[in-house]
One Martini backbone bead per residue (centre of mass of N, CA, C, O) as a GRO file, in nm:
protein
  406
    1MET     BB    1  -7.454  18.989   8.352
    2GLU     BB    2  -7.567  19.020   8.636
    3THR     BB    3  -7.816  18.844   8.602
    4ASP     BB    4  -7.674  18.573   8.544
    5LEU     BB    5  -7.532  18.552   8.820
    6ASN     BB    6  -7.783  18.557   8.998
    7SER     BB    7  -7.911  18.311   8.880
    8THR     BB    8  -7.686  18.109   8.952
    9ASN     BB    9  -7.697  18.157   9.262
   10ILE     BB   10  -7.989  18.066   9.297
   11ASN     BB   11  -7.960  17.759   9.184
   12GLU     BB   12  -7.744  17.629   9.371
   13PRO     BB   13  -7.917  17.561   9.629
   14SER     BB   14  -8.119  17.386   9.480
   15GLN     BB   15  -7.916  17.164   9.387
   16ILE     BB   16  -7.807  17.093   9.673
   17THR     BB   17  -8.078  17.001   9.783
   18LYS     BB   18  -8.123  16.759   9.580
   19LYS     BB   19  -7.867  16.600   9.656
   20LYS     BB   20  -7.947  16.565   9.953
   21LYS     BB   21  -8.202  16.404   9.899
   22VAL     BB   22  -8.078  16.165   9.745
   23PHE     BB   23  -7.877  16.089   9.972
   24TYR     BB   24  -8.095  16.042  10.184
   25TYR     BB   25  -8.250  15.813  10.036
   26ILE     BB   26  -8.016  15.620  10.013
   27ILE     BB   27  -7.968  15.593  10.316
   28MET     BB   28  -8.255  15.489  10.387
   29ILE     BB   29  -8.252  15.240  10.215
   30PHE     BB   30  -8.007  15.111  10.343
   31ILE     BB   31  -8.122  15.098  10.630
   32THR     BB   32  -8.376  14.931  10.561
   33ILE     BB   33  -8.223  14.682  10.453
   34LEU     BB   34  -8.054  14.627  10.702
   35LEU     BB   35  -8.285  14.590  10.900
   36THR     BB   36  -8.432  14.368  10.752
   37PHE     BB   37  -8.189  14.170  10.759
   38LEU     BB   38  -8.153  14.159  11.071
   39ILE     BB   39  -8.446  14.059  11.131
   40SER     BB   40  -8.433  13.806  10.955
   41GLU     BB   41  -8.193  13.670  11.095
   42GLY     BB   42  -8.322  13.655  11.375
   43VAL     BB   43  -8.568  13.489  11.307
   44LEU     BB   44  -8.427  13.244  11.173
   45ARG     BB   45  -8.240  13.174  11.418
   46ILE     BB   46  -8.482  13.118  11.621
   47PHE     BB   47  -8.690  12.931  11.426
   48LEU     BB   48  -8.433  12.814  11.211
   49ASN     BB   49  -8.163  12.680  11.340
   50ASP     BB   50  -8.135  12.424  11.130
   51LEU     BB   51  -8.229  12.464  10.824
   52ASN     BB   52  -8.323  12.205  10.664
   53GLN     BB   53  -8.515  12.319  10.425
   54PHE     BB   54  -8.231  12.477  10.304
   55SER     BB   55  -8.075  12.245  10.227
   56ASP     BB   56  -7.856  12.069   9.996
   57ASP     BB   57  -7.899  11.818  10.167
   58LYS     BB   58  -8.089  11.536  10.142
   59LEU     BB   59  -8.051  11.420  10.425
   60ILE     BB   60  -8.179  11.684  10.549
   61ARG     BB   61  -8.422  11.784  10.382
   62HIS     BB   62  -8.586  11.482  10.373
   63ARG     BB   63  -8.598  11.453  10.663
   64GLY     BB   64  -8.731  11.383  10.944
   65ASP     BB   65  -8.859  11.480  11.229
   66PRO     BB   66  -8.828  11.435  11.541
   67TYR     BB   67  -9.130  11.294  11.650
   68ALA     BB   68  -9.302  11.311  11.415
   69LYS     BB   69  -9.619  11.316  11.282
   70VAL     BB   70  -9.741  11.025  11.084
   71GLY     BB   71 -10.027  11.010  11.137
   72ASP     BB   72 -10.023  10.753  11.387
   73PHE     BB   73  -9.709  10.807  11.373
   74LYS     BB   74  -9.392  10.831  11.544
   75LEU     BB   75  -9.108  10.926  11.497
   76ASN     BB   76  -8.800  10.900  11.569
   77SER     BB   77  -8.512  11.058  11.679
   78LYS     BB   78  -8.398  11.036  11.362
   79GLY     BB   79  -8.657  11.046  11.151
   80PHE     BB   80  -8.774  10.765  11.132
   81MET     BB   81  -8.975  10.486  11.019
   82ASP     BB   82  -8.950  10.401  11.350
   83ILE     BB   83  -8.849  10.269  11.609
   84GLU     BB   84  -8.656  10.254  11.868
   85SER     BB   85  -8.294  10.202  11.852
   86PRO     BB   86  -8.044  10.071  11.989
   87VAL     BB   87  -7.709  10.064  11.944
   88GLU     BB   88  -7.716   9.823  12.107
   89LYS     BB   89  -7.696   9.486  12.052
   90GLU     BB   90  -7.854   9.217  12.108
   91LYS     BB   91  -7.824   8.915  12.201
   92GLY     BB   92  -7.903   8.709  11.925
   93THR     BB   93  -7.896   8.936  11.699
   94TYR     BB   94  -8.000   9.019  11.367
   95ARG     BB   95  -7.883   9.303  11.200
   96ILE     BB   96  -8.070   9.527  10.976
   97LEU     BB   97  -8.027   9.755  10.714
   98ALA     BB   98  -8.260   9.989  10.567
   99ILE     BB   99  -8.187  10.142  10.249
  100GLY     BB  100  -8.353  10.437  10.109
  101ASP     BB  101  -8.630  10.568  10.005
  102SER     BB  102  -8.968  10.602  10.001
  103PHE     BB  103  -9.013  10.299  10.002
  104VAL     BB  104  -8.892  10.261  10.282
  105TYR     BB  105  -9.034  10.474  10.445
  106GLY     BB  106  -9.320  10.511  10.324
  107THR     BB  107  -9.705  10.521  10.241
  108VAL     BB  108  -9.867  10.315  10.479
  109GLY     BB  109  -9.719  10.291  10.724
  110TYR     BB  110  -9.562  10.111  10.959
  111GLU     BB  111  -9.725   9.837  10.982
  112LYS     BB  112  -9.740   9.810  10.638
  113ASN     BB  113  -9.459   9.803  10.598
  114PHE     BB  114  -9.229   9.593  10.456
  115VAL     BB  115  -9.014   9.613  10.680
  116THR     BB  116  -9.194   9.526  10.916
  117LEU     BB  117  -9.300   9.259  10.790
  118LEU     BB  118  -9.024   9.123  10.748
  119GLU     BB  119  -8.944   9.106  11.039
  120ASN     BB  120  -9.184   8.927  11.123
  121TYR     BB  121  -9.126   8.690  10.930
  122LEU     BB  122  -8.841   8.620  11.030
  123ASN     BB  123  -8.923   8.563  11.328
  124ASN     BB  124  -9.115   8.329  11.259
  125ALA     BB  125  -8.901   8.150  11.115
  126GLY     BB  126  -8.686   8.170  11.380
  127SER     BB  127  -8.834   8.055  11.643
  128ASN     BB  128  -8.719   7.756  11.645
  129THR     BB  129  -8.402   7.875  11.687
  130GLY     BB  130  -8.392   8.160  11.844
  131SER     BB  131  -8.415   8.380  11.639
  132ASN     BB  132  -8.324   8.731  11.592
  133PHE     BB  133  -8.478   9.009  11.420
  134GLU     BB  134  -8.349   9.328  11.298
  135ILE     BB  135  -8.499   9.618  11.146
  136ILE     BB  136  -8.365   9.923  11.023
  137ASN     BB  137  -8.521  10.214  10.926
  138MET     BB  138  -8.342  10.441  10.671
  139GLY     BB  139  -8.546  10.598  10.520
  140ILE     BB  140  -8.525  10.864  10.255
  141PRO     BB  141  -8.673  11.080  10.084
  142GLY     BB  142  -8.505  11.171   9.777
  143THR     BB  143  -8.289  10.962   9.756
  144GLU     BB  144  -7.965  10.820   9.668
  145PRO     BB  145  -7.690  10.630   9.645
  146PRO     BB  146  -7.495  10.843   9.763
  147GLN     BB  147  -7.673  10.869  10.027
  148TYR     BB  148  -7.658  10.578  10.118
  149HIS     BB  149  -7.354  10.570  10.169
  150ARG     BB  150  -7.336  10.812  10.367
  151LEU     BB  151  -7.534  10.710  10.579
  152LEU     BB  152  -7.370  10.463  10.660
  153LEU     BB  153  -7.111  10.603  10.735
  154GLN     BB  154  -7.237  10.822  10.947
  155GLU     BB  155  -7.459  10.601  11.097
  156GLY     BB  156  -7.494  10.291  11.040
  157MET     BB  157  -7.226  10.178  11.179
  158SER     BB  158  -7.310  10.228  11.482
  159TYR     BB  159  -7.509   9.961  11.476
  160ASN     BB  160  -7.371   9.703  11.403
  161PRO     BB  161  -7.423   9.534  11.142
  162ASP     BB  162  -7.480   9.234  10.960
  163MET     BB  163  -7.672   9.385  10.745
  164VAL     BB  164  -7.704   9.548  10.419
  165ILE     BB  165  -7.985   9.704  10.259
  166VAL     BB  166  -8.030   9.815   9.929
  167PHE     BB  167  -8.289  10.002   9.775
  168PHE     BB  168  -8.340   9.983   9.425
  169PHE     BB  169  -8.493  10.212   9.208
  170VAL     BB  170  -8.544  10.203   8.879
  171GLY     BB  171  -8.706  10.474   8.824
  172ASN     BB  172  -8.444  10.677   8.975
  173ASP     BB  173  -8.152  10.512   9.033
  174LEU     BB  174  -8.020  10.444   8.756
  175VAL     BB  175  -8.003  10.758   8.703
  176LEU     BB  176  -7.772  11.022   8.767
  177TYR     BB  177  -7.805  11.378   8.798
  178LEU     BB  178  -7.549  11.518   8.900
  179GLU     BB  179  -7.452  11.725   9.149
  180GLU     BB  180  -7.330  11.921   9.343
  181LEU     BB  181  -7.188  11.945   9.620
  182PRO     BB  182  -7.308  11.983   9.921
  183ASP     BB  183  -7.394  12.219  10.168
  184THR     BB  184  -7.363  12.106  10.507
  185GLY     BB  185  -7.347  12.366  10.626
  186LYS     BB  186  -7.383  12.655  10.782
  187PRO     BB  187  -7.468  12.953  10.706
  188LEU     BB  188  -7.376  13.276  10.739
  189PHE     BB  189  -7.658  13.356  10.586
  190TYR     BB  190  -7.987  13.284  10.599
  191THR     BB  191  -8.119  13.485  10.399
  192PHE     BB  192  -7.961  13.400  10.148
  193ARG     BB  193  -8.059  13.113  10.145
  194LEU     BB  194  -8.357  13.173  10.119
  195ILE     BB  195  -8.349  13.327   9.859
  196LYS     BB  196  -8.228  13.098   9.688
  197LYS     BB  197  -8.458  12.889   9.738
  198VAL     BB  198  -8.692  13.056   9.628
  199LEU     BB  199  -8.576  13.098   9.339
  200LYS     BB  200  -8.555  12.795   9.277
  201THR     BB  201  -8.852  12.728   9.307
  202ILE     BB  202  -8.972  12.926   9.100
  203THR     BB  203  -8.793  12.806   8.851
  204THR     BB  204  -8.888  12.477   8.902
  205LEU     BB  205  -9.187  12.520   8.948
  206ASP     BB  206  -9.502  12.389   8.846
  207LEU     BB  207  -9.773  12.571   8.917
  208TRP     BB  208  -9.991  12.458   8.727
  209LYS     BB  209 -10.029  12.181   8.873
  210ILE     BB  210 -10.189  12.288   9.115
  211TYR     BB  211 -10.440  12.375   8.923
  212THR     BB  212 -10.466  12.118   8.712
  213GLY     BB  213 -10.428  11.926   8.918
  214LYS     BB  214 -10.425  11.689   9.188
  215LEU     BB  215 -10.464  11.755   9.524
  216ASP     BB  216 -10.307  11.512   9.751
  217GLU     BB  217 -10.166  11.556  10.033
  218GLY     BB  218  -9.939  11.742   9.869
  219ILE     BB  219  -9.984  11.572   9.594
  220VAL     BB  220  -9.938  11.595   9.265
  221LYS     BB  221 -10.179  11.436   9.039
  222ASP     BB  222 -10.063  11.401   8.715
  223ARG     BB  223 -10.125  11.215   8.452
  224LYS     BB  224  -9.943  11.332   8.228
  225HIS     BB  225  -9.683  11.352   8.391
  226PHE     BB  226  -9.666  11.058   8.465
  227LEU     BB  227  -9.660  10.935   8.176
  228ASP     BB  228  -9.415  11.084   8.071
  229ARG     BB  229  -9.215  10.958   8.264
  230LYS     BB  230  -9.255  10.670   8.157
  231ILE     BB  231  -9.161  10.724   7.869
  232LEU     BB  232  -8.879  10.805   7.930
  233ASN     BB  233  -8.793  10.536   8.066
  234LEU     BB  234  -8.856  10.355   7.835
  235ASP     BB  235  -8.653  10.493   7.624
  236LYS     BB  236  -8.390  10.477   7.798
  237TYR     BB  237  -8.407  10.138   7.922
  238MET     BB  238  -8.651   9.946   7.747
  239THR     BB  239  -8.502   9.968   7.464
  240ASN     BB  240  -8.435   9.796   7.178
  241ASP     BB  241  -8.142   9.784   6.946
  242TYR     BB  242  -8.028   9.520   6.848
  243ASP     BB  243  -7.980   9.433   7.154
  244GLN     BB  244  -7.957   9.756   7.238
  245SER     BB  245  -7.959   9.965   7.472
  246LEU     BB  246  -7.900  10.267   7.616
  247LEU     BB  247  -7.686  10.139   7.801
  248VAL     BB  248  -7.500  10.126   7.532
  249PHE     BB  249  -7.563  10.346   7.276
  250ASP     BB  250  -7.555  10.579   7.500
  251PRO     BB  251  -7.297  10.740   7.634
  252GLU     BB  252  -7.428  10.927   7.843
  253PHE     BB  253  -7.601  10.724   7.977
  254SER     BB  254  -7.382  10.521   8.056
  255LYS     BB  255  -7.234  10.712   8.242
  256LEU     BB  256  -7.469  10.752   8.442
  257TYR     BB  257  -7.509  10.457   8.512
  258LEU     BB  258  -7.224  10.411   8.637
  259GLN     BB  259  -7.261  10.633   8.859
  260SER     BB  260  -7.494  10.468   9.009
  261ILE     BB  261  -7.292  10.228   9.097
  262ASP     BB  262  -7.059  10.335   9.260
  263PRO     BB  263  -7.195  10.353   9.544
  264LEU     BB  264  -7.234  10.046   9.569
  265LEU     BB  265  -6.941   9.973   9.571
  266ALA     BB  266  -6.862  10.146   9.816
  267THR     BB  267  -7.057   9.990  10.005
  268SER     BB  268  -6.936   9.707   9.963
  269GLU     BB  269  -6.646   9.776  10.066
  270LEU     BB  270  -6.726   9.869  10.351
  271CYS     BB  271  -6.857   9.599  10.433
  272LYS     BB  272  -6.615   9.418  10.383
  273GLU     BB  273  -6.422   9.559  10.584
  274LYS     BB  274  -6.646   9.492  10.835
  275GLY     BB  275  -6.806   9.215  10.784
  276ILE     BB  276  -7.061   9.281  10.598
  277GLU     BB  277  -7.350   9.220  10.469
  278PHE     BB  278  -7.446   9.267  10.108
  279VAL     BB  279  -7.756   9.393   9.964
  280VAL     BB  280  -7.950   9.422   9.660
  281VAL     BB  281  -8.266   9.564   9.589
  282LEU     BB  282  -8.492   9.540   9.321
  283ILE     BB  283  -8.723   9.789   9.217
  284PRO     BB  284  -8.986   9.805   9.033
  285GLU     BB  285  -9.154   9.954   8.798
  286ASP     BB  286  -9.482   9.977   8.712
  287ILE     BB  287  -9.442   9.945   8.394
  288GLN     BB  288  -9.301   9.663   8.408
  289VAL     BB  289  -9.565   9.491   8.552
  290ASP     BB  290  -9.817   9.671   8.459
  291PRO     BB  291 -10.018   9.635   8.191
  292GLY     BB  292 -10.195   9.883   8.203
  293ILE     BB  293  -9.972  10.096   8.199
  294ALA     BB  294  -9.813   9.990   7.960
  295GLU     BB  295 -10.039  10.028   7.747
  296GLU     BB  296 -10.074  10.332   7.779
  297VAL     BB  297  -9.783  10.416   7.715
  298LEU     BB  298  -9.750  10.272   7.438
  299SER     BB  299  -9.975  10.433   7.291
  300ILE     BB  300  -9.818  10.700   7.312
  301TYR     BB  301  -9.538  10.619   7.208
  302ASN     BB  302  -9.663  10.521   6.913
  303SER     BB  303  -9.732  10.800   6.874
  304SER     BB  304  -9.728  11.145   6.741
  305ASP     BB  305  -9.800  11.320   7.011
  306TRP     BB  306  -9.515  11.251   7.115
  307ASN     BB  307  -9.243  11.449   7.239
  308ASP     BB  308  -8.897  11.539   7.282
  309THR     BB  309  -8.841  11.856   7.382
  310GLY     BB  310  -8.572  11.813   7.569
  311ASN     BB  311  -8.356  11.614   7.453
  312ILE     BB  312  -8.278  11.365   7.642
  313TYR     BB  313  -8.281  11.183   7.382
  314THR     BB  314  -8.251  10.966   7.109
  315LEU     BB  315  -8.534  10.898   6.956
  316ASP     BB  316  -8.471  10.769   6.676
  317LEU     BB  317  -8.268  10.555   6.783
  318ALA     BB  318  -8.477  10.415   6.980
  319ARG     BB  319  -8.703  10.351   6.747
  320LYS     BB  320  -8.514  10.188   6.589
  321GLY     BB  321  -8.589   9.876   6.594
  322LYS     BB  322  -8.779   9.831   6.823
  323TYR     BB  323  -8.770   9.668   7.155
  324ILE     BB  324  -8.952   9.568   7.423
  325ASP     BB  325  -8.787   9.548   7.755
  326PHE     BB  326  -8.859   9.568   8.093
  327LYS     BB  327  -8.585   9.402   8.199
  328ILE     BB  328  -8.322   9.541   8.128
  329PRO     BB  329  -8.221   9.686   8.388
  330ASN     BB  330  -8.211   9.430   8.567
  331LYS     BB  331  -8.015   9.269   8.400
  332ALA     BB  332  -7.783   9.472   8.402
  333LEU     BB  333  -7.750   9.495   8.710
  334GLU     BB  334  -7.707   9.200   8.778
  335SER     BB  335  -7.452   9.165   8.609
  336ASP     BB  336  -7.278   9.400   8.718
  337LEU     BB  337  -7.294   9.326   9.022
  338ASP     BB  338  -7.183   9.043   8.997
  339ASN     BB  339  -6.900   9.137   8.888
  340LEU     BB  340  -6.870   9.299   9.178
  341GLY     BB  341  -6.979   9.106   9.412
  342ILE     BB  342  -7.300   9.164   9.426
  343GLN     BB  343  -7.587   9.109   9.580
  344THR     BB  344  -7.916   9.006   9.451
  345ILE     BB  345  -8.265   9.113   9.452
  346ASP     BB  346  -8.535   9.050   9.244
  347LEU     BB  347  -8.888   9.174   9.211
  348TYR     BB  348  -8.999   9.133   8.931
  349ASP     BB  349  -9.124   8.841   8.917
  350SER     BB  350  -9.329   8.871   9.145
  351PHE     BB  351  -9.490   9.111   9.012
  352ALA     BB  352  -9.543   8.985   8.735
  353ASN     BB  353  -9.688   8.729   8.832
  354TYR     BB  354  -9.923   8.864   8.968
  355TYR     BB  355 -10.036   9.010   8.701
  356ALA     BB  356 -10.096   8.736   8.549
  357THR     BB  357 -10.364   8.689   8.777
  358ASN     BB  358 -10.405   9.006   8.839
  359THR     BB  359 -10.575   9.342   8.877
  360ASP     BB  360 -10.481   9.441   9.129
  361PRO     BB  361 -10.309   9.687   9.253
  362LEU     BB  362  -9.957   9.771   9.385
  363TYR     BB  363  -9.998  10.068   9.307
  364ILE     BB  364 -10.025  10.400   9.325
  365PRO     BB  365 -10.197  10.615   9.160
  366PHE     BB  366  -9.997  10.861   9.034
  367ASP     BB  367  -9.722  10.769   9.215
  368GLY     BB  368  -9.552  10.462   9.232
  369HIS     BB  369  -9.615  10.337   9.491
  370TRP     BB  370  -9.684  10.123   9.723
  371ASN     BB  371  -9.922   9.962   9.846
  372VAL     BB  372 -10.030   9.737  10.072
  373TYR     BB  373  -9.994   9.494   9.869
  374GLY     BB  374  -9.701   9.565   9.773
  375ASN     BB  375  -9.574   9.542  10.055
  376ARG     BB  376  -9.654   9.242  10.107
  377LEU     BB  377  -9.511   9.120   9.860
  378ALA     BB  378  -9.227   9.214   9.920
  379ALA     BB  379  -9.192   9.069  10.190
  380GLU     BB  380  -9.259   8.775  10.088
  381SER     BB  381  -9.022   8.782   9.862
  382LEU     BB  382  -8.775   8.818  10.082
  383VAL     BB  383  -8.761   8.578  10.276
  384GLU     BB  384  -8.626   8.342  10.123
  385PRO     BB  385  -8.362   8.481  10.025
  386LEU     BB  386  -8.265   8.548  10.316
  387LEU     BB  387  -8.279   8.254  10.438
  388ASN     BB  388  -8.054   8.169  10.201
  389ASN     BB  389  -7.846   8.321  10.322
  390ALA     BB  390  -7.546   8.236  10.444
  391ASP     BB  391  -7.531   8.421  10.695
  392ILE     BB  392  -7.812   8.342  10.810
  393VAL     BB  393  -7.779   8.044  10.819
  394SER     BB  394  -7.547   8.052  11.024
  395PHE     BB  395  -7.696   8.199  11.249
  396MET     BB  396  -7.926   7.993  11.290
  397GLY     BB  397  -7.739   7.754  11.350
  398ASN     BB  398  -7.607   7.873  11.604
  399MET     BB  399  -7.878   7.919  11.763
  400SER     BB  400  -7.966   7.614  11.770
  401LYS     BB  401  -7.690   7.531  11.933
  402ALA     BB  402  -7.750   7.695  12.161
  403PRO     BB  403  -7.783   7.722  12.475
  404SER     BB  404  -8.000   7.738  12.710
  405SER     BB  405  -8.104   7.993  12.944
  406ASP     BB  406  -8.261   7.799  13.159
   0.00000   0.00000   0.00000
């Protein structure tokens, strides 16, 4: 009995020592994590105090840095692909705001961007009347109609524009898979926001594309991925079933389609309230106007090799009695926007007519944006409709009647 007691007494200090070690390790781990967190917070707040790249707000995350060099051009103080524009408008100037995504921001440089060319064309046309046109490029890549409206509300109105043009890209502005409202404020802890963004990137980024695709100046150009996206858009809203596209007979799609129009209506009402002319320009997707791309996409679409594994839409319903009409989304948009009293300029016919007699591409391969020639055609196609706009006609008429300053 005495031996057992002695044995118990001997083991107790050993057990206490182990518990102390475990407690010590837990405390050390906690202190290490805390120090790492504090160092991380300090570094992020010093070197990433604006935290733009971690923002949930597309207007912040995708916007260029002020004065950043993009090729040979330096962005202006607002981070836009444009020269500096004073807030105060010069007398005798008709000011236009160009709002949109990467098409407006441009992929060919400032000088060859259709917004820059259009401004030059309008000024050449108005030189005889003494009219001066100024187009402010407010394009931000990766944005959509809700951000277009918010950008105008938050910044565009300060420029006192005479006209606002929203450039609506049929390829991805037509249907918005709306997310939760972004957190536009600065986070309480930058480290937590960074961890959240990293985890989101890891779970959503197809890393294999970096290795199997072609990496060209930071853009993965994957032919299969590119064509699959075209097929999805084709079946979503360019396929008729007894003269009814998915814009009509797919309730979920129709709901999303109407949600993409709501910001345009809100923008129209804002402009109307301020006495500003509002125009929506429809930009066609390359599959709609380029026969080469359309033929390749249709050959895959009509084969049994392609399947909608994501169940994004009702494939059987879309293919039943199918009839392809590439202009369906444009016709639907023009009709619906007209009913809402919104002016539209559709570039579909200009681009389709070009391809009827030319084979040189207007879009960058496996990218979908306009090349230099596409930008030029867009600018040329917009001159006449804008010069025929009643508000611009009135402005030019008043300028021609204005007394000379000499």
